[in-house]
LUMLO-134429 format. One record per residue (C-alpha): x, z, y; residue in three letters. Coordinates in steps of 0.001 Angstrom, whole numbers. Example, Ala and Ser with C-alpha at 12.3 -4.5 7.8 and 13.67 -1.06 7.14 Angstrom:
<pts>
PT     east       up    north  resn
PT    12300     7800    -4500   Ala
PT    13670     7140    -1060   Ser
</pts>
This chain:
<pts>
PT     east       up    north  resn
PT        0        0        0   Unk
PT     1241     -911     3471   Unk
PT      608     1315     6477   Unk
PT       24      258    10081   Unk
PT      227     3005    12686   Unk
PT    -1493     2316    16011   Unk
PT      705     4612    18082   Unk
PT    -1363     4217    21256   Unk
PT    -4308     2468    22834   Unk
PT    -2222     1911    25979   Unk
PT     -492    -1316    26998   Unk
PT     1186    -2744    30100   Unk
PT     -715    -6051    29848   Unk
PT    -4333    -7149    30163   Unk
PT    -4447   -10007    27643   Unk
PT    -7736   -11867    27792   Unk
PT    -8040   -12292    24024   Unk
PT    -6925    -8803    22977   Unk
PT    -8863    -7276    20077   Unk
PT    -7340    -3842    20698   Unk
PT   -10128    -2582    22924   Unk
PT    -9978     -904    26330   Unk
PT    -6443      100    27300   Unk
PT    -6089     3820    27853   Unk
PT    -3370     6444    27645   Unk
PT    -4523     7799    24297   Unk
PT    -1580     8248    21947   Unk
PT    -1378     9286    18318   Unk
PT     -371    12917    17808   Unk
PT     2585    13809    15635   Unk
PT      250    15604    13214   Unk
PT    -1803    12406    12687   Unk
PT     1341    10303    12260   Unk
PT     2843    12731     9749   Unk
PT     -350    12887     7683   Unk
PT     -616     9084     7687   Unk
PT     2956     8714     6438   Unk
PT     2255    11319     3750   Unk
PT     -688     9212     2561   Unk
PT     1734     6368     1928   Unk
PT     4424     8392      182   Unk
PT     1949    10293    -1986   Unk
PT     1067     7017    -3704   Unk
PT     3190     5506    -6512   Unk
PT     5986     3070    -5518   Unk
PT     5016     -599    -5303   Unk
PT     6745    -3960    -5559   Unk
PT     7658    -5207    -3069   Unk
PT     8483    -2085    -1112   Unk
PT     5711     -793     1125   Unk
PT     5853    -1656     4809   Unk
PT     5294      755     7664   Unk
PT     4242    -1210    10720   Unk
PT     3933       12    14291   Unk
PT     1209    -1463    16455   Unk
PT     -937     -700    19466   Unk
PT    -1631    -1124    22288   Unk
PT     2080    -1334    22864   Unk
PT     3912      892    20366   Unk
PT     7154     1060    22364   Unk
PT     5313     3050    25033   Unk
PT     5497     5896    22498   Unk
PT     9195     5647    21714   Unk
PT     9784     9361    20915   Unk
PT     6871     9290    18458   Unk
PT     8225     6095    16927   Unk
PT    11564     7812    16381   Unk
PT     9854    10818    14778   Unk
PT     7922     8552    12425   Unk
PT    11053     6728    11300   Unk
PT    12980     9959    10752   Unk
PT    10113    11477     8754   Unk
PT     9720     8340     6632   Unk
PT    13437     8500     5851   Unk
PT    13031    12136     4811   Unk
PT    10117    11283     2524   Unk
PT    12101     8425     1024   Unk
PT    14918    10822      188   Unk
PT    12406    13203    -1440   Unk
PT    10451    10619    -3421   Unk
PT    12839     7707    -3931   Unk
PT    10079     5431    -2653   Unk
PT    11494     2505     -653   Unk
PT     9893     1073     2463   Unk
PT    10400    -1530     5168   Unk
PT     9811    -1038     8881   Unk
PT     8212    -3519    11281   Unk
PT     6934    -3504    14832   Unk
PT     4817    -5878    16895   Unk
PT     5694    -5636    20578   Unk
PT     5067    -7387    23874   Unk
PT     8744    -6772    24642   Unk
PT     8215    -5390    28136   Unk
PT     9989    -2108    27330   Unk
PT    12862    -3822    25529   Unk
PT    16410    -3976    26833   Unk
PT    19665    -4470    24970   Unk
PT    20029     -773    24164   Unk
PT    16518     -508    22732   Unk
PT    16948    -3709    20732   Unk
PT    20182    -2261    19344   Unk
PT    18390      951    18399   Unk
PT    15694     -998    16525   Unk
PT    18441    -2858    14676   Unk
PT    20192      404    13770   Unk
PT    16926     1713    12301   Unk
PT    16228    -1554    10425   Unk
PT    12949    -2051    12284   Unk
PT    12042    -5748    12043   Unk
PT    10356    -6860    15288   Unk
PT     7809    -9559    16027   Unk
PT     7578   -10524    19682   Unk
PT     4178   -11433    21122   Unk
PT     4920   -14322    23486   Unk
PT     2688   -17326    24155   Unk
PT     5367   -19718    25427   Unk
PT     6201   -21416    28705   Unk
PT     5113   -19690    31893   Unk
PT     1858   -21642    32166   Unk
PT      892   -20669    28613   Unk
PT     1987   -17041    28930   Unk
PT      264   -16524    32249   Unk
PT    -2964   -18163    31122   Unk
PT    -3796   -15120    28972   Unk
PT    -1006   -12523    29123   Unk
PT     -731   -11155    32657   Unk
PT     -295    -7655    34037   Unk
PT    -3545    -5911    35024   Unk
PT    -3066    -6795    38715   Unk
PT    -2532   -10443    37806   Unk
PT     1270   -10693    38013   Unk
PT     3176   -12954    35650   Unk
PT     4722   -11393    32539   Unk
PT     6773   -14472    31618   Unk
PT    10176   -13545    33061   Unk
PT    10124   -10014    31625   Unk
PT     9102   -11258    28184   Unk
PT    11735   -13978    28217   Unk
PT    14431   -11401    29055   Unk
PT    13197    -9260    26164   Unk
PT    13358   -12226    23784   Unk
PT    16976   -12879    24753   Unk
PT    17916    -9214    24274   Unk
PT    16199    -9056    20901   Unk
PT    17832   -12256    19668   Unk
PT    21266   -10721    20204   Unk
PT    20366    -8154    17554   Unk
PT    17834   -10147    15522   Unk
PT    18998   -13786    15258   Unk
PT    15939   -14548    13079   Unk
PT    13505   -12970    15538   Unk
PT     9899   -13969    14836   Unk
PT     7598   -14873    17714   Unk
PT     3807   -14693    17578   Unk
PT     2012   -17008    20026   Unk
PT    -1760   -17032    20375   Unk
PT    -3272   -20506    20709   Unk
PT    -6350   -20335    22913   Unk
PT    -8390   -22833    24936   Unk
PT    -6761   -21509    28112   Unk
PT    -3213   -22390    26997   Unk
PT    -3621   -25090    24367   Unk
PT    -2624   -27874    26770   Unk
PT      804   -26206    27035   Unk
PT     1309   -25859    23280   Unk
PT     3800   -28768    22882   Unk
PT     5921   -27491    25784   Unk
PT     5778   -23948    24388   Unk
PT     6923   -25085    20953   Unk
PT     9845   -26950    22549   Unk
PT    10670   -23853    24595   Unk
PT    10855   -21655    21504   Unk
PT    12888   -24132    19450   Unk
PT    15342   -24681    22292   Unk
PT    15587   -20912    22766   Unk
PT    16761   -20555    19160   Unk
PT    13574   -19158    17609   Unk
PT    13505   -19978    13886   Unk
PT    10187   -18350    12910   Unk
PT     7082   -19129    14942   Unk
PT     3605   -17807    14228   Unk
PT      849   -19782    15940   Unk
PT    -2222   -17561    15768   Unk
PT    -5500   -19262    16748   Unk
PT    -8039   -17563    18957   Unk
PT   -10990   -18230    16659   Unk
PT   -13321   -16183    18850   Unk
PT   -13116   -18375    21945   Unk
PT   -15390   -21282    22807   Unk
PT   -13543   -24540    22140   Unk
PT   -14795   -27869    23504   Unk
PT   -13958   -31287    22039   Unk
PT   -11138   -31935    24510   Unk
PT    -9496   -28599    23708   Unk
PT    -9841   -29233    19971   Unk
PT    -8080   -32573    20440   Unk
PT    -5284   -30831    22361   Unk
PT    -5028   -28268    19575   Unk
PT    -4456   -31004    17012   Unk
PT    -1944   -32695    19305   Unk
PT      -64   -29409    19621   Unk
PT        1   -28895    15849   Unk
PT     1245   -32433    15331   Unk
PT     4006   -31733    17838   Unk
PT     4909   -28561    15931   Unk
PT     5127   -30664    12780   Unk
PT     7489   -33150    14438   Unk
PT     9760   -30348    15614   Unk
PT     9614   -28788    12141   Unk
PT    10583   -32115    10591   Unk
PT    13368   -32804    13069   Unk
PT    14865   -29341    12650   Unk
PT    15041   -29786     8883   Unk
PT    16606   -33213     9359   Unk
PT    19234   -31546    11539   Unk
PT    20021   -29118     8736   Unk
PT    18260   -26109    10281   Unk
PT    15366   -24386     8529   Unk
PT    12497   -23742    10928   Unk
PT     9352   -21890     9926   Unk
PT     5995   -22476    11572   Unk
PT     3412   -20306     9853   Unk
PT      656   -22874     9330   Unk
PT     3121   -25450     7971   Unk
PT     5199   -23146     5789   Unk
PT     2137   -21441     4288   Unk
PT      477   -24707     3352   Unk
PT     3650   -26072     1767   Unk
PT     4001   -22910     -304   Unk
PT      358   -22985    -1386   Unk
PT      769   -26605    -2464   Unk
PT     3729   -25669    -4635   Unk
PT     2018   -22574    -6082   Unk
PT    -1387   -24183    -6531   Unk
PT    -2994   -21976    -3890   Unk
PT    -2831   -18471    -2480   Unk
PT    -2155   -15764    -5032   Unk
PT    -4372   -12712    -4990   Unk
PT    -1392   -10787    -3649   Unk
PT    -1162   -13169     -670   Unk
PT    -4683   -12438      473   Unk
PT    -6068    -9501     2391   Unk
PT    -7526    -6997      -78   Unk
PT    -9341    -5309     2780   Unk
PT    -8149    -1753     2525   Unk
PT    -6717    -1996     -974   Unk
PT    -3116    -2883     -147   Unk
PT    -3020    -2152     3595   Unk
PT    -4556      457     5862   Unk
PT    -4483      809     9641   Unk
PT    -4541     4256    11226   Unk
PT    -5948     4687    14748   Unk
PT    -4510     7255    17178   Unk
PT    -7479     9491    16305   Unk
PT    -6511     9507    12630   Unk
PT    -9391     7293    11528   Unk
PT    -8465     4821     8790   Unk
PT    -9532     1167     8806   Unk
PT    -8836    -1712     6381   Unk
PT    -7122    -3873     9012   Unk
PT    -5427    -3553    12384   Unk
PT    -8034    -5920    13836   Unk
PT   -10794    -3412    13121   Unk
PT    -9320     -454    15008   Unk
PT   -10313    -1758    18437   Unk
PT   -11979      976    20472   Unk
PT   -11961     3185    17350   Unk
PT   -15718     3678    17428   Unk
PT   -15924     3913    13616   Unk
PT   -18910     1556    13666   Unk
PT   -17443     -848    11117   Unk
PT   -14932     -512     8303   Unk
PT   -14199     3205     8576   Unk
PT   -12530     4227     5305   Unk
PT   -11778     7873     5971   Unk
PT    -9255     9787     8048   Unk
PT    -5789    11202     7590   Unk
PT    -7101    14740     7105   Unk
PT    -9634    14049     4357   Unk
PT    -7976    10926     2937   Unk
PT    -9456     7632     1852   Unk
PT   -13100     7388      821   Unk
PT   -12719     5696    -2557   Unk
PT   -16314     4458    -2769   Unk
PT   -16124     2897      714   Unk
PT   -12871     1169     -200   Unk
PT   -14533     -324    -3275   Unk
PT   -17582    -1428    -1292   Unk
PT   -15412    -3178     1286   Unk
PT   -13338    -4890    -1404   Unk
PT   -16511    -6126    -3102   Unk
PT   -18089    -7261      171   Unk
PT   -15197    -9554     1019   Unk
PT   -15436   -11772    -2077   Unk
PT   -16178   -15282     -788   Unk
PT   -19635   -16411    -1915   Unk
PT   -20551   -19279      416   Unk
PT   -21425   -22478    -1468   Unk
PT   -19516   -24666      998   Unk
PT   -16327   -22711      309   Unk
PT   -16816   -22461    -3445   Unk
PT   -17344   -26237    -3752   Unk
PT   -14447   -27173    -1441   Unk
PT   -11411   -28868    -3000   Unk
PT    -9146   -27041     -547   Unk
PT   -10504   -23543    -1224   Unk
PT    -7343   -22317    -3003   Unk
PT    -5215   -23199       21   Unk
PT    -7646   -21974     2675   Unk
PT    -7431   -18724     4636   Unk
PT   -11170   -18186     4378   Unk
PT   -10404   -14740     3003   Unk
PT    -9706   -12985     6334   Unk
PT   -12612   -10553     6313   Unk
PT   -12157    -9411     9923   Unk
PT   -12280   -12956    11292   Unk
PT   -15206   -13789     9015   Unk
PT   -17283   -10819    10116   Unk
PT   -16745   -11444    13793   Unk
PT   -17640   -15133    13425   Unk
PT   -20558   -14897    11001   Unk
PT   -21527   -11230    10713   Unk
PT   -20452   -11253     7058   Unk
PT   -17161   -10414     5383   Unk
PT   -17658   -13098     2716   Unk
PT   -18559   -16102     4902   Unk
PT   -16197   -17882     7239   Unk
PT   -16921   -19867    10390   Unk
PT   -16817   -23570    11164   Unk
PT   -13749   -23235    13394   Unk
PT   -11750   -21632    10576   Unk
PT   -12761   -24512     8305   Unk
PT   -11701   -27085    10907   Unk
PT    -8386   -25324    11442   Unk
PT    -7554   -25034     7755   Unk
PT    -8309   -28690     7054   Unk
PT    -6153   -29717    10009   Unk
PT    -3304   -27413     8994   Unk
PT    -3278   -28643     5390   Unk
PT    -3392   -32310     6389   Unk
PT     -541   -31984     8908   Unk
PT     1629   -29802     6656   Unk
PT     1204   -32089     3660   Unk
PT     2159   -35120     5725   Unk
PT     5393   -33495     6913   Unk
PT     6274   -32140     3485   Unk
PT     5720   -35457     1737   Unk
PT     8138   -37217     4093   Unk
PT    10847   -34575     3775   Unk
PT    10428   -34531        6   Unk
PT    10675   -38311     -254   Unk
PT    13902   -38140     1744   Unk
PT    15114   -35331     -547   Unk
PT    16084   -33532     2626   Unk
PT    18726   -31024     1550   Unk
PT    17595   -28159     3789   Unk
PT    13950   -28690     2894   Unk
PT    14674   -28768     -845   Unk
PT    16850   -25668     -690   Unk
PT    14229   -23809     1347   Unk
PT    11124   -24583     -696   Unk
PT    12253   -25582    -4186   Unk
PT    13984   -23926    -7064   Unk
PT    16641   -26130    -8605   Unk
PT    14475   -26912   -11647   Unk
PT    11605   -28047    -9429   Unk
PT    13478   -30645    -7412   Unk
PT    12696   -33436    -9842   Unk
PT     8945   -32938    -9422   Unk
PT     6963   -35079    -7002   Unk
PT     4930   -34227    -3939   Unk
PT     1422   -35390    -4717   Unk
</pts>
């Protein structure tokens, strides 16, 4: 089981698409954090090692608490022999070289939330008074790259910034980013022109992906890499998919437990509450949630692409359709587009027997197989 700790509801930014709820100076107490970590270590070891993730709000606003959590997790590891990995998602605004070095020394793997060029960043990710956050975030990215050469960036693709997606992709590639997560804003209203720009941006990402591999440099774009892997595996494995509270829990600053970080929000406990760190997980609720998320829609069950489709994100499904087991039309459109574009790129690189591509995605015994 993985654990996500929402260290605070507070954040320096006022992102228009944020699902974290109203920003307020409401931090997790040390008692809640300690009990949450105990929940993880009281369970049997898993393969791969469990991950402890730090989220918010902006988790680096609670740096002393973050340090306490890491130290306590290390103590519990020494007691139990249970391994773990550490990760943090940050807007970067508190990061300087010293802090990036500290994260490296603690083996905390960061993901930087950054939407791209200034026009894209400022379309959705400004300070509350409206000032640009681009320069500060760019400085943070540079500082983090000195300590994390493989730094991952998460960029939200939304109608407000989709026209800048090609320029943003170029900006990240030319800045040395090797892992780019393009996360769609499925909850916005997209018109036909914006959908066309979205496709154009994804096609541009595919060209940069292709060109980087041709230059001998592996470059990961989440929607491309995932679809290549699912082609090779014959679809998502059960372990790849969200088990909705079975293999990951998110703990709010209050101590309430939810099946996903997306469901913490204002922490109103109206949906998905699975227990709290004092009383533990409600086993029957966990089972009900796991059962409720099983995809039952006829359109999905009859679809030839269902094994490679991310229709299993229960949080997105519920917000779009009011049901955990039914996805929305925009998800369907996105997944079809992602699969088509990824397969086109992969087929060309495979036909060329591109060395970097083959070494990245294929075991030696698989190289003779064909991309079909």
